[in-house]
N, CA, C and O atoms as a CHARMM CRD file, in Angstrom:
* protein
*
  320
    1    1 MET  N      9.95900 -14.56700  -2.39000 PROA 1      0.00000
    2    1 MET  CA    10.22700 -13.51500  -1.42100 PROA 1      0.00000
    3    1 MET  C      9.23100 -12.38300  -1.61800 PROA 1      0.00000
    4    1 MET  O      8.89400 -12.03200  -2.74900 PROA 1      0.00000
    5    2 GLY  N      8.76100 -11.81500  -0.51100 PROA 2      0.00000
    6    2 GLY  CA     7.86700 -10.66700  -0.56800 PROA 2      0.00000
    7    2 GLY  C      8.65100  -9.40500  -0.84500 PROA 2      0.00000
    8    2 GLY  O      9.78700  -9.46600  -1.31600 PROA 2      0.00000
    9    3 LYS  N      8.07000  -8.29000  -0.56500 PROA 3      0.00000
   10    3 LYS  CA     8.74800  -7.00700  -0.70100 PROA 3      0.00000
   11    3 LYS  C      9.52200  -6.70700   0.58700 PROA 3      0.00000
   12    3 LYS  O      9.24300  -7.27200   1.64500 PROA 3      0.00000
   13    4 LEU  N     10.47900  -5.82300   0.47200 PROA 4      0.00000
   14    4 LEU  CA    11.22300  -5.34300   1.62900 PROA 4      0.00000
   15    4 LEU  C     10.73300  -3.93700   1.93900 PROA 4      0.00000
   16    4 LEU  O     10.48300  -3.14300   1.03200 PROA 4      0.00000
   17    5 PHE  N     10.59800  -3.63700   3.22100 PROA 5      0.00000
   18    5 PHE  CA    10.10900  -2.32700   3.64600 PROA 5      0.00000
   19    5 PHE  C     11.26600  -1.51000   4.18000 PROA 5      0.00000
   20    5 PHE  O     12.06900  -1.99600   4.97700 PROA 5      0.00000
   21    6 GLU  N     11.34900  -0.25400   3.73100 PROA 6      0.00000
   22    6 GLU  CA    12.31100   0.68700   4.29700 PROA 6      0.00000
   23    6 GLU  C     11.58000   1.98600   4.60000 PROA 6      0.00000
   24    6 GLU  O     11.02600   2.62300   3.70400 PROA 6      0.00000
   25    7 TYR  N     11.58500   2.37100   5.86600 PROA 7      0.00000
   26    7 TYR  CA    10.91500   3.58600   6.32900 PROA 7      0.00000
   27    7 TYR  C     11.64200   4.80300   5.78100 PROA 7      0.00000
   28    7 TYR  O     12.86200   4.90200   5.90900 PROA 7      0.00000
   29    8 HSD  N     10.89800   5.74700   5.16300 PROA 8      0.00000
   30    8 HSD  CA    11.48600   6.92200   4.53500 PROA 8      0.00000
   31    8 HSD  C     11.02000   8.23600   5.14400 PROA 8      0.00000
   32    8 HSD  O     11.17600   9.28300   4.51500 PROA 8      0.00000
   33    9 CYS  N     10.46100   8.21800   6.33400 PROA 9      0.00000
   34    9 CYS  CA     9.98300   9.45700   6.94800 PROA 9      0.00000
   35    9 CYS  C     10.84700   9.80400   8.15800 PROA 9      0.00000
   36    9 CYS  O     11.95400   9.28600   8.30400 PROA 9      0.00000
   37   10 TYR  N     10.34500  10.67000   9.01400 PROA 10     0.00000
   38   10 TYR  CA    11.09600  11.14200  10.17100 PROA 10     0.00000
   39   10 TYR  C     11.48400   9.99200  11.08600 PROA 10     0.00000
   40   10 TYR  O     10.62600   9.25100  11.56600 PROA 10     0.00000
   41   11 GLU  N     12.78200   9.84800  11.32600 PROA 11     0.00000
   42   11 GLU  CA    13.30900   8.77000  12.16000 PROA 11     0.00000
   43   11 GLU  C     13.54100   9.29500  13.57800 PROA 11     0.00000
   44   11 GLU  O     14.61800   9.79900  13.89600 PROA 11     0.00000
   45   12 GLY  N     12.54500   9.17200  14.39700 PROA 12     0.00000
   46   12 GLY  CA    12.65300   9.61400  15.77800 PROA 12     0.00000
   47   12 GLY  C     11.61400   8.91300  16.62700 PROA 12     0.00000
   48   12 GLY  O     10.54600   8.54200  16.14000 PROA 12     0.00000
   49   13 GLU  N     11.92800   8.73600  17.89100 PROA 13     0.00000
   50   13 GLU  CA    10.99900   8.06300  18.80100 PROA 13     0.00000
   51   13 GLU  C      9.71200   8.86100  18.98800 PROA 13     0.00000
   52   13 GLU  O      8.71200   8.32000  19.46000 PROA 13     0.00000
   53   14 ASP  N      9.72900  10.15000  18.62000 PROA 14     0.00000
   54   14 ASP  CA     8.53200  10.97400  18.73800 PROA 14     0.00000
   55   14 ASP  C      7.76800  11.06600  17.40800 PROA 14     0.00000
   56   14 ASP  O      6.83600  11.86100  17.28700 PROA 14     0.00000
   57   15 SER  N      8.15300  10.26400  16.42100 PROA 15     0.00000
   58   15 SER  CA     7.45700  10.23600  15.13500 PROA 15     0.00000
   59   15 SER  C      6.05500   9.66300  15.30700 PROA 15     0.00000
   60   15 SER  O      5.84200   8.76000  16.11700 PROA 15     0.00000
   61   16 SER  N      5.10500  10.18700  14.55000 PROA 16     0.00000
   62   16 SER  CA     3.75100   9.64200  14.61100 PROA 16     0.00000
   63   16 SER  C      3.69900   8.23200  14.01900 PROA 16     0.00000
   64   16 SER  O      2.75000   7.49200  14.27700 PROA 16     0.00000
   65   17 ASP  N      4.70300   7.85600  13.23200 PROA 17     0.00000
   66   17 ASP  CA     4.79000   6.52200  12.64000 PROA 17     0.00000
   67   17 ASP  C      5.98300   5.74400  13.18600 PROA 17     0.00000
   68   17 ASP  O      6.59800   4.96000  12.46200 PROA 17     0.00000
   69   18 VAL  N      6.30700   5.95300  14.44500 PROA 18     0.00000
   70   18 VAL  CA     7.48900   5.31500  15.03300 PROA 18     0.00000
   71   18 VAL  C      7.43900   3.79400  14.89000 PROA 18     0.00000
   72   18 VAL  O      8.48000   3.15500  14.73900 PROA 18     0.00000
   73   19 ILE  N      6.25500   3.21600  14.93500 PROA 19     0.00000
   74   19 ILE  CA     6.14700   1.76300  14.80800 PROA 19     0.00000
   75   19 ILE  C      6.66600   1.29900  13.44500 PROA 19     0.00000
   76   19 ILE  O      7.23300   0.21100  13.33700 PROA 19     0.00000
   77   20 LEU  N      6.47500   2.11500  12.40500 PROA 20     0.00000
   78   20 LEU  CA     7.01700   1.76100  11.09400 PROA 20     0.00000
   79   20 LEU  C      8.53500   1.87000  11.08400 PROA 20     0.00000
   80   20 LEU  O      9.21000   1.02200  10.50000 PROA 20     0.00000
   81   21 TRP  N      9.07500   2.88700  11.71200 PROA 21     0.00000
   82   21 TRP  CA    10.53400   3.02600  11.79000 PROA 21     0.00000
   83   21 TRP  C     11.12800   1.80400  12.49100 PROA 21     0.00000
   84   21 TRP  O     12.17700   1.30000  12.08800 PROA 21     0.00000
   85   22 HSD  N     10.46000   1.33700  13.53100 PROA 22     0.00000
   86   22 HSD  CA    10.93800   0.15600  14.25600 PROA 22     0.00000
   87   22 HSD  C     10.88200  -1.10500  13.39300 PROA 22     0.00000
   88   22 HSD  O     11.54100  -2.09800  13.70300 PROA 22     0.00000
   89   23 HSD  N     10.09900  -1.07100  12.31100 PROA 23     0.00000
   90   23 HSD  CA     9.95500  -2.22600  11.41600 PROA 23     0.00000
   91   23 HSD  C     10.74000  -2.06700  10.11500 PROA 23     0.00000
   92   23 HSD  O     10.59400  -2.89200   9.21300 PROA 23     0.00000
   93   24 THR  N     11.56800  -1.02900   9.99400 PROA 24     0.00000
   94   24 THR  CA    12.30800  -0.81800   8.76300 PROA 24     0.00000
   95   24 THR  C     13.24100  -1.98400   8.48300 PROA 24     0.00000
   96   24 THR  O     13.71300  -2.65700   9.39900 PROA 24     0.00000
   97   25 HSD  N     13.49700  -2.20700   7.21600 PROA 25     0.00000
   98   25 HSD  CA    14.38800  -3.27400   6.73200 PROA 25     0.00000
   99   25 HSD  C     13.86300  -4.66800   7.07400 PROA 25     0.00000
  100   25 HSD  O     14.63000  -5.57300   7.40200 PROA 25     0.00000
  101   26 GLN  N     12.55100  -4.82000   6.99100 PROA 26     0.00000
  102   26 GLN  CA    11.93000  -6.12700   7.20000 PROA 26     0.00000
  103   26 GLN  C     11.16000  -6.53500   5.94600 PROA 26     0.00000
  104   26 GLN  O     10.67800  -5.69200   5.19100 PROA 26     0.00000
  105   27 GLU  N     11.05700  -7.82600   5.74800 PROA 27     0.00000
  106   27 GLU  CA    10.24900  -8.34400   4.65300 PROA 27     0.00000
  107   27 GLU  C      8.77800  -8.23700   5.03700 PROA 27     0.00000
  108   27 GLU  O      8.40900  -8.45400   6.19100 PROA 27     0.00000
  109   28 VAL  N      7.94400  -7.90000   4.05900 PROA 28     0.00000
  110   28 VAL  CA     6.50900  -7.75300   4.29900 PROA 28     0.00000
  111   28 VAL  C      5.73000  -8.55500   3.26800 PROA 28     0.00000
  112   28 VAL  O      6.21100  -8.85100   2.17400 PROA 28     0.00000
  113   29 GLU  N      4.52300  -8.88900   3.65800 PROA 29     0.00000
  114   29 GLU  CA     3.55500  -9.48000   2.73600 PROA 29     0.00000
  115   29 GLU  C      2.65700  -8.35800   2.24800 PROA 29     0.00000
  116   29 GLU  O      2.04600  -7.65300   3.05100 PROA 29     0.00000
  117   30 VAL  N      2.57700  -8.19300   0.95100 PROA 30     0.00000
  118   30 VAL  CA     1.69500  -7.17400   0.37600 PROA 30     0.00000
  119   30 VAL  C      0.27000  -7.72100   0.39700 PROA 30     0.00000
  120   30 VAL  O      0.00300  -8.79800  -0.13400 PROA 30     0.00000
  121   31 ILE  N     -0.63000  -6.97700   1.00800 PROA 31     0.00000
  122   31 ILE  CA    -2.02800  -7.38500   1.09300 PROA 31     0.00000
  123   31 ILE  C     -2.81900  -6.80200  -0.07300 PROA 31     0.00000
  124   31 ILE  O     -3.49900  -7.52700  -0.79800 PROA 31     0.00000
  125   32 ARG  N     -2.72100  -5.46500  -0.24800 PROA 32     0.00000
  126   32 ARG  CA    -3.43300  -4.83500  -1.35700 PROA 32     0.00000
  127   32 ARG  C     -3.01300  -3.38000  -1.47900 PROA 32     0.00000
  128   32 ARG  O     -2.52400  -2.77500  -0.52500 PROA 32     0.00000
  129   33 ARG  N     -3.21100  -2.83800  -2.65600 PROA 33     0.00000
  130   33 ARG  CA    -3.00000  -1.41500  -2.87800 PROA 33     0.00000
  131   33 ARG  C     -4.24400  -0.66700  -2.41700 PROA 33     0.00000
  132   33 ARG  O     -5.36100  -1.12800  -2.65100 PROA 33     0.00000
  133   34 LEU  N     -4.07100   0.46300  -1.77500 PROA 34     0.00000
  134   34 LEU  CA    -5.20500   1.27000  -1.33800 PROA 34     0.00000
  135   34 LEU  C     -5.84700   1.95700  -2.54400 PROA 34     0.00000
  136   34 LEU  O     -5.16500   2.33700  -3.49600 PROA 34     0.00000
  137   35 SER  N     -7.14300   2.10600  -2.48400 PROA 35     0.00000
  138   35 SER  CA    -7.86800   2.77200  -3.56000 PROA 35     0.00000
  139   35 SER  C     -7.66100   4.28400  -3.46000 PROA 35     0.00000
  140   35 SER  O     -7.18800   4.79500  -2.44500 PROA 35     0.00000
  141   36 ASN  N     -8.02200   4.98000  -4.52100 PROA 36     0.00000
  142   36 ASN  CA    -7.93100   6.44400  -4.53200 PROA 36     0.00000
  143   36 ASN  C     -8.83500   7.07100  -3.48700 PROA 36     0.00000
  144   36 ASN  O     -8.55900   8.17000  -3.00600 PROA 36     0.00000
  145   37 GLU  N     -9.91100   6.38600  -3.13100 PROA 37     0.00000
  146   37 GLU  CA   -10.81100   6.90000  -2.09700 PROA 37     0.00000
  147   37 GLU  C    -10.17500   6.78100  -0.70500 PROA 37     0.00000
  148   37 GLU  O    -10.47800   7.57300   0.18700 PROA 37     0.00000
  149   38 GLU  N     -9.30800   5.80600  -0.52500 PROA 38     0.00000
  150   38 GLU  CA    -8.65500   5.59600   0.76900 PROA 38     0.00000
  151   38 GLU  C     -7.42900   6.47600   0.96100 PROA 38     0.00000
  152   38 GLU  O     -7.10200   6.85300   2.08700 PROA 38     0.00000
  153   39 SER  N     -6.75300   6.80200  -0.13000 PROA 39     0.00000
  154   39 SER  CA    -5.54400   7.61600  -0.03900 PROA 39     0.00000
  155   39 SER  C     -5.30800   8.33200  -1.36200 PROA 39     0.00000
  156   39 SER  O     -5.43800   7.74000  -2.43300 PROA 39     0.00000
  157   40 GLU  N     -4.96200   9.60100  -1.27500 PROA 40     0.00000
  158   40 GLU  CA    -4.64500  10.35700  -2.48200 PROA 40     0.00000
  159   40 GLU  C     -3.26200  10.00000  -3.01200 PROA 40     0.00000
  160   40 GLU  O     -2.96700  10.23100  -4.18500 PROA 40     0.00000
  161   41 LEU  N     -2.42100   9.44100  -2.16100 PROA 41     0.00000
  162   41 LEU  CA    -1.06000   9.05600  -2.53300 PROA 41     0.00000
  163   41 LEU  C     -0.99000   7.55400  -2.74600 PROA 41     0.00000
  164   41 LEU  O     -1.79600   6.82200  -2.17200 PROA 41     0.00000
  165   42 PRO  N     -0.04600   7.06900  -3.55900 PROA 42     0.00000
  166   42 PRO  CA     0.08900   5.62400  -3.77900 PROA 42     0.00000
  167   42 PRO  C      0.54300   4.91500  -2.49700 PROA 42     0.00000
  168   42 PRO  O      1.67900   5.07500  -2.05000 PROA 42     0.00000
  169   43 MET  N     -0.36300   4.13500  -1.92500 PROA 43     0.00000
  170   43 MET  CA    -0.07100   3.42600  -0.68400 PROA 43     0.00000
  171   43 MET  C     -0.53900   1.98300  -0.78300 PROA 43     0.00000
  172   43 MET  O     -1.43300   1.65100  -1.56100 PROA 43     0.00000
  173   44 THR  N      0.08200   1.14400   0.01600 PROA 44     0.00000
  174   44 THR  CA    -0.19100  -0.28900   0.01100 PROA 44     0.00000
  175   44 THR  C     -0.34800  -0.78200   1.44000 PROA 44     0.00000
  176   44 THR  O      0.39200  -0.36300   2.33000 PROA 44     0.00000
  177   45 ARG  N     -1.31200  -1.67300   1.66400 PROA 45     0.00000
  178   45 ARG  CA    -1.47200  -2.32700   2.97000 PROA 45     0.00000
  179   45 ARG  C     -0.53300  -3.53200   2.99300 PROA 45     0.00000
  180   45 ARG  O     -0.56900  -4.37200   2.09400 PROA 45     0.00000
  181   46 VAL  N      0.32200  -3.61200   4.04400 PROA 46     0.00000
  182   46 VAL  CA     1.27200  -4.71300   4.17800 PROA 46     0.00000
  183   46 VAL  C      1.12700  -5.37700   5.54200 PROA 46     0.00000
  184   46 VAL  O      0.53900  -4.81300   6.46500 PROA 46     0.00000
  185   47 ARG  N      1.67700  -6.59100   5.65200 PROA 47     0.00000
  186   47 ARG  CA     1.71100  -7.31000   6.93000 PROA 47     0.00000
  187   47 ARG  C      3.16200  -7.68500   7.22100 PROA 47     0.00000
  188   47 ARG  O      3.85200  -8.27400   6.38800 PROA 47     0.00000
  189   48 PHE  N      3.60600  -7.32700   8.43100 PROA 48     0.00000
  190   48 PHE  CA     4.94600  -7.67900   8.88800 PROA 48     0.00000
  191   48 PHE  C      4.91800  -9.05700   9.54100 PROA 48     0.00000
  192   48 PHE  O      3.84700  -9.57000   9.86500 PROA 48     0.00000
  193   49 SER  N      6.08300  -9.65400   9.73400 PROA 49     0.00000
  194   49 SER  CA     6.16100 -11.01500  10.27400 PROA 49     0.00000
  195   49 SER  C      5.57700 -11.13500  11.67300 PROA 49     0.00000
  196   49 SER  O      5.17200 -12.22300  12.08100 PROA 49     0.00000
  197   50 ASP  N      5.52800 -10.02000  12.42200 PROA 50     0.00000
  198   50 ASP  CA     4.94700 -10.07000  13.76300 PROA 50     0.00000
  199   50 ASP  C      3.42300  -9.87700  13.74000 PROA 50     0.00000
  200   50 ASP  O      2.78900  -9.79900  14.79300 PROA 50     0.00000
  201   51 GLY  N      2.83800  -9.80200  12.53100 PROA 51     0.00000
  202   51 GLY  CA     1.39000  -9.67200  12.39200 PROA 51     0.00000
  203   51 GLY  C      0.89400  -8.25000  12.22300 PROA 51     0.00000
  204   51 GLY  O     -0.27300  -8.04500  11.88900 PROA 51     0.00000
  205   52 LEU  N      1.75000  -7.26000  12.44300 PROA 52     0.00000
  206   52 LEU  CA     1.34200  -5.86600  12.28500 PROA 52     0.00000
  207   52 LEU  C      0.93000  -5.60700  10.84100 PROA 52     0.00000
  208   52 LEU  O      1.68300  -5.91200   9.91700 PROA 52     0.00000
  209   53 GLU  N     -0.25800  -5.04500  10.64300 PROA 53     0.00000
  210   53 GLU  CA    -0.71500  -4.60900   9.33600 PROA 53     0.00000
  211   53 GLU  C     -0.72900  -3.08900   9.33600 PROA 53     0.00000
  212   53 GLU  O     -1.20800  -2.46300  10.28200 PROA 53     0.00000
  213   54 TYR  N     -0.19700  -2.49700   8.26500 PROA 54     0.00000
  214   54 TYR  CA    -0.07300  -1.04500   8.21100 PROA 54     0.00000
  215   54 TYR  C     -0.09600  -0.59700   6.76200 PROA 54     0.00000
  216   54 TYR  O      0.22700  -1.37300   5.86200 PROA 54     0.00000
  217   55 ASP  N     -0.47500   0.64100   6.53500 PROA 55     0.00000
  218   55 ASP  CA    -0.44300   1.22000   5.19400 PROA 55     0.00000
  219   55 ASP  C      0.88000   1.96800   5.03500 PROA 55     0.00000
  220   55 ASP  O      1.23500   2.80300   5.86600 PROA 55     0.00000
  221   56 VAL  N      1.60600   1.65800   3.95600 PROA 56     0.00000
  222   56 VAL  CA     2.90400   2.27200   3.71100 PROA 56     0.00000
  223   56 VAL  C      2.92600   2.87500   2.31400 PROA 56     0.00000
  224   56 VAL  O      2.16500   2.46400   1.43800 PROA 56     0.00000
  225   57 PHE  N      3.80100   3.85000   2.11400 PROA 57     0.00000
  226   57 PHE  CA     3.96700   4.44400   0.79600 PROA 57     0.00000
  227   57 PHE  C      4.61400   3.42800  -0.13400 PROA 57     0.00000
  228   57 PHE  O      5.48900   2.66700   0.27900 PROA 57     0.00000
  229   58 GLU  N      4.18300   3.41900  -1.38100 PROA 58     0.00000
  230   58 GLU  CA     4.69700   2.43400  -2.33300 PROA 58     0.00000
  231   58 GLU  C      6.19500   2.58000  -2.57700 PROA 58     0.00000
  232   58 GLU  O      6.86100   1.59500  -2.89400 PROA 58     0.00000
  233   59 ASP  N      6.74300   3.80100  -2.43400 PROA 59     0.00000
  234   59 ASP  CA     8.18600   3.95600  -2.64900 PROA 59     0.00000
  235   59 ASP  C      9.00600   3.39400  -1.48500 PROA 59     0.00000
  236   59 ASP  O     10.23500   3.36700  -1.55000 PROA 59     0.00000
  237   60 GLU  N      8.33200   2.94700  -0.42200 PROA 60     0.00000
  238   60 GLU  CA     9.01900   2.31600   0.70100 PROA 60     0.00000
  239   60 GLU  C      9.09500   0.78900   0.54400 PROA 60     0.00000
  240   60 GLU  O      9.65100   0.09900   1.39800 PROA 60     0.00000
  241   61 LEU  N      8.53600   0.27600  -0.54700 PROA 61     0.00000
  242   61 LEU  CA     8.56400  -1.16100  -0.81800 PROA 61     0.00000
  243   61 LEU  C      9.62300  -1.43600  -1.87800 PROA 61     0.00000
  244   61 LEU  O      9.55800  -0.92100  -2.99300 PROA 61     0.00000
  245   62 LEU  N     10.58300  -2.24800  -1.51000 PROA 62     0.00000
  246   62 LEU  CA    11.74600  -2.50600  -2.35400 PROA 62     0.00000
  247   62 LEU  C     11.82300  -3.98400  -2.70200 PROA 62     0.00000
  248   62 LEU  O     11.14600  -4.81700  -2.09800 PROA 62     0.00000
  249   63 THR  N     12.65700  -4.29400  -3.68000 PROA 63     0.00000
  250   63 THR  CA    12.78600  -5.69000  -4.10500 PROA 63     0.00000
  251   63 THR  C     14.10200  -6.32900  -3.68400 PROA 63     0.00000
  252   63 THR  O     14.23700  -7.55000  -3.75000 PROA 63     0.00000
  253   64 SER  N     15.08600  -5.52200  -3.24800 PROA 64     0.00000
  254   64 SER  CA    16.35800  -6.09500  -2.79700 PROA 64     0.00000
  255   64 SER  C     16.99900  -5.19500  -1.75300 PROA 64     0.00000
  256   64 SER  O     16.72300  -3.99600  -1.69600 PROA 64     0.00000
  257   65 ILE  N     17.84900  -5.77900  -0.93600 PROA 65     0.00000
  258   65 ILE  CA    18.51600  -4.99500   0.11200 PROA 65     0.00000
  259   65 ILE  C     19.47700  -3.97300  -0.48000 PROA 65     0.00000
  260   65 ILE  O     19.83200  -3.00600   0.19500 PROA 65     0.00000
  261   66 GLU  N     19.90300  -4.16200  -1.71200 PROA 66     0.00000
  262   66 GLU  CA    20.78400  -3.18900  -2.36200 PROA 66     0.00000
  263   66 GLU  C     20.08300  -1.84700  -2.57100 PROA 66     0.00000
  264   66 GLU  O     20.74300  -0.83300  -2.79900 PROA 66     0.00000
  265   67 GLU  N     18.76400  -1.83400  -2.49700 PROA 67     0.00000
  266   67 GLU  CA    17.99700  -0.59700  -2.66800 PROA 67     0.00000
  267   67 GLU  C     17.89400   0.22200  -1.38200 PROA 67     0.00000
  268   67 GLU  O     17.46200   1.37300  -1.43000 PROA 67     0.00000
  269   68 TYR  N     18.27700  -0.33700  -0.24300 PROA 68     0.00000
  270   68 TYR  CA    18.20800   0.40700   1.01500 PROA 68     0.00000
  271   68 TYR  C     19.08400   1.65800   0.92400 PROA 68     0.00000
  272   68 TYR  O     20.22400   1.59600   0.46300 PROA 68     0.00000
  273   69 VAL  N     18.53500   2.79900   1.37300 PROA 69     0.00000
  274   69 VAL  CA    19.29500   4.04500   1.40900 PROA 69     0.00000
  275   69 VAL  C     19.40500   4.59300   2.83600 PROA 69     0.00000
  276   69 VAL  O     20.22500   5.47300   3.09700 PROA 69     0.00000
  277   70 ARG  N     18.59700   4.08800   3.74400 PROA 70     0.00000
  278   70 ARG  CA    18.59900   4.53600   5.14000 PROA 70     0.00000
  279   70 ARG  C     19.19500   3.43500   6.01300 PROA 70     0.00000
  280   70 ARG  O     19.09500   2.25500   5.67700 PROA 70     0.00000
  281   71 PRO  N     19.81100   3.81100   7.12500 PROA 71     0.00000
  282   71 PRO  CA    20.34000   2.78700   8.02900 PROA 71     0.00000
  283   71 PRO  C     19.22300   2.01900   8.72400 PROA 71     0.00000
  284   71 PRO  O     18.10300   2.51100   8.86100 PROA 71     0.00000
  285   72 ALA  N     19.54300   0.82600   9.15100 PROA 72     0.00000
  286   72 ALA  CA    18.58300   0.01100   9.89200 PROA 72     0.00000
  287   72 ALA  C     18.26900   0.66600  11.22900 PROA 72     0.00000
  288   72 ALA  O     19.09800   1.39000  11.78000 PROA 72     0.00000
  289   73 TYR  N     17.08400   0.41500  11.74500 PROA 73     0.00000
  290   73 TYR  CA    16.70000   0.97100  13.04700 PROA 73     0.00000
  291   73 TYR  C     17.67900   0.53500  14.12600 PROA 73     0.00000
  292   73 TYR  O     17.98300   1.30900  15.03300 PROA 73     0.00000
  293   74 SER  N     18.17100  -0.68200  14.04000 PROA 74     0.00000
  294   74 SER  CA    19.09000  -1.20100  15.06000 PROA 74     0.00000
  295   74 SER  C     20.38900  -0.41100  15.12800 PROA 74     0.00000
  296   74 SER  O     21.11100  -0.49900  16.12100 PROA 74     0.00000
  297   75 LEU  N     20.69800   0.36000  14.08700 PROA 75     0.00000
  298   75 LEU  CA    21.91200   1.18300  14.06400 PROA 75     0.00000
  299   75 LEU  C     21.66700   2.58700  14.59600 PROA 75     0.00000
  300   75 LEU  O     22.59900   3.38900  14.66400 PROA 75     0.00000
  301   76 HSD  N     20.42100   2.90200  14.97900 PROA 76     0.00000
  302   76 HSD  CA    20.07900   4.25300  15.42700 PROA 76     0.00000
  303   76 HSD  C     20.98600   4.75200  16.54600 PROA 76     0.00000
  304   76 HSD  O     21.50600   5.86500  16.46000 PROA 76     0.00000
  305   77 ASP  N     21.18700   3.95800  17.58700 PROA 77     0.00000
  306   77 ASP  CA    22.00600   4.39200  18.71900 PROA 77     0.00000
  307   77 ASP  C     23.45900   4.61100  18.31500 PROA 77     0.00000
  308   77 ASP  O     24.15400   5.41800  18.93300 PROA 77     0.00000
  309   78 LEU  N     23.92200   3.91500  17.30100 PROA 78     0.00000
  310   78 LEU  CA    25.29800   4.06200  16.84200 PROA 78     0.00000
  311   78 LEU  C     25.50000   5.35000  16.07500 PROA 78     0.00000
  312   78 LEU  O     26.62700   5.83600  15.98000 PROA 78     0.00000
  313   79 ARG  N     24.41700   5.92600  15.51400 PROA 79     0.00000
  314   79 ARG  CA    24.51400   7.16100  14.73500 PROA 79     0.00000
  315   79 ARG  C     24.57100   8.38900  15.61700 PROA 79     0.00000
  316   79 ARG  O     25.04100   9.43900  15.17800 PROA 79     0.00000
  317   80 SER  N     24.10400   8.28400  16.85500 PROA 80     0.00000
  318   80 SER  CA    24.01200   9.45900  17.74000 PROA 80     0.00000
  319   80 SER  C     25.38100   9.89400  18.20900 PROA 80     0.00000
  320   80 SER  O     25.49800  10.86300  18.95900 PROA 80     0.00000
């Protein structure tokens, strides 16, 4: 099993990273860690099952669903 991704930033349709929020709670393939020249913060390039490749913060990569602390994107409408 790969890593699990959980989006930890602003959860809103107007977020600059809304595509990541839409992909929260999905398994990802880790491609590589970004170098210090590419990012001052610990970040990793990942690939989602739909082919999307994106750079995510390392603290958003989890090893089990028990580590999830945010609700799934699909539950967004239920929270309003």
